[in-house]
C-alpha positions as CSV (number, residue, x, y, z in Angstrom):
1,R,-11.7,23.9,-14.5
2,C,-7.3,23.6,-15.3
3,K,-5.9,22.7,-18.2
4,P,-3.6,20.9,-18.4
5,T,0.2,22.3,-19.7
6,S,2.1,20.8,-22.5
7,S,5.7,22.0,-23.4
8,L,4.5,21.0,-26.6
9,R,3.1,23.7,-29.0
10,L,1.1,24.1,-32.2
11,V,2.4,26.1,-34.8
12,D,1.3,27.3,-38.3
13,E,1.3,25.3,-41.1
14,S,2.4,28.4,-43.1
15,V,4.9,29.2,-40.7
16,A,6.7,26.1,-39.9
17,E,6.7,25.8,-44.0
18,G,11.0,26.6,-44.5
19,I,11.8,25.8,-41.0
20,P,13.2,22.3,-40.9
21,E,12.0,19.9,-38.9
22,K,14.7,19.0,-36.0
23,E,14.7,15.3,-34.1
24,P,15.2,15.0,-30.8
25,R,18.7,13.8,-30.0
26,F,19.5,11.1,-27.0
27,D,22.4,10.1,-25.7
28,D,23.3,5.9,-25.4
29,E,22.1,5.5,-21.9
30,E,19.0,7.8,-22.5
31,A,18.2,5.5,-25.5
32,D,18.9,2.7,-22.8
33,V,17.0,3.6,-20.3
34,Q,13.8,4.6,-22.6
35,R,13.6,0.9,-24.0
36,A,14.0,-0.4,-20.3
37,L,11.3,1.0,-18.9
38,E,9.2,0.6,-22.8
39,K,10.1,-3.0,-22.3
40,S,9.1,-3.3,-18.7
41,L,6.0,-1.6,-19.4
42,K,4.9,-4.0,-21.6
43,S,5.3,-6.3,-19.6
44,I,3.3,-5.3,-17.0
45,Y,0.6,-4.8,-19.4
46,D,0.9,-8.4,-21.2
47,A,1.1,-10.1,-17.7
48,P,-1.9,-12.7,-17.9
49,R,-4.4,-11.4,-15.3
50,C,-5.6,-13.9,-12.8
51,S,-9.3,-13.3,-10.2
52,L,-8.1,-12.6,-6.8
53,L,-9.8,-15.0,-4.0
54,P,-12.7,-13.8,-2.4
55,V,-11.8,-12.5,1.6
56,V,-14.6,-12.8,4.1
57,I,-14.0,-10.4,7.0
58,R,-16.2,-12.3,10.3
59,E,-17.3,-10.4,13.2
60,P,-14.8,-11.5,16.1
61,E,-16.8,-14.2,18.9
62,F,-18.4,-13.0,22.0
63,G,-16.5,-15.0,24.6
64,K,-14.0,-16.6,23.1
65,Y,-11.5,-13.6,24.4
66,Q,-11.0,-12.6,27.3
67,P,-10.1,-8.7,27.9
68,L,-6.9,-7.7,29.4
69,P,-7.3,-6.7,33.3
70,E,-7.1,-2.9,34.0
71,V,-4.6,-1.8,36.3
72,Q,-5.6,0.4,39.2
73,G,-4.0,4.0,39.1
74,K,-2.9,6.4,37.4
75,D,0.1,4.4,35.3
76,K,2.4,5.7,38.9
77,E,1.7,2.4,39.8
78,K,4.2,-0.8,40.0
79,V,2.7,-3.7,39.3
80,T,4.0,-6.6,40.6
81,D,5.5,-9.5,39.9
82,E,3.0,-12.0,41.7
83,Q,-0.1,-9.7,39.8
84,V,1.5,-10.8,36.0
85,D,1.8,-14.0,37.6
86,L,-1.9,-14.5,38.3
87,D,-3.5,-11.9,35.5
88,L,-1.0,-14.9,33.2
89,L,-2.6,-17.4,34.6
90,T,-6.4,-16.2,34.7
91,L,-5.9,-15.1,30.5
92,Q,-4.4,-19.2,30.2
93,T,-7.5,-20.8,32.0
94,P,-10.3,-21.4,29.6
95,K,-13.4,-20.1,30.1
96,K,-16.0,-22.3,31.0
97,K,-18.6,-23.0,28.5
98,S,-22.3,-21.9,29.0
99,P,-24.7,-25.3,28.2
């Protein structure tokens, strides 16, 4: 089990009685950054939360889309312009619906 590490340590009261408590010092730029960070975090948490619209994921309709034609060969064969034109024409023509 991992224990969180912290730079803060508890000091026994009897040891800390005579030691004045030191306040951390910030220069103006660090203080401005700290205030801006706190303000932005507050605005995030104070923002109204709205409900998201439901998302419906549907399965694709079979027969609506035609698979791309496979090119014969092992990536060595060049496709001619006529083959490309024929494949594009085939893809653009609607499939006949069965009654």
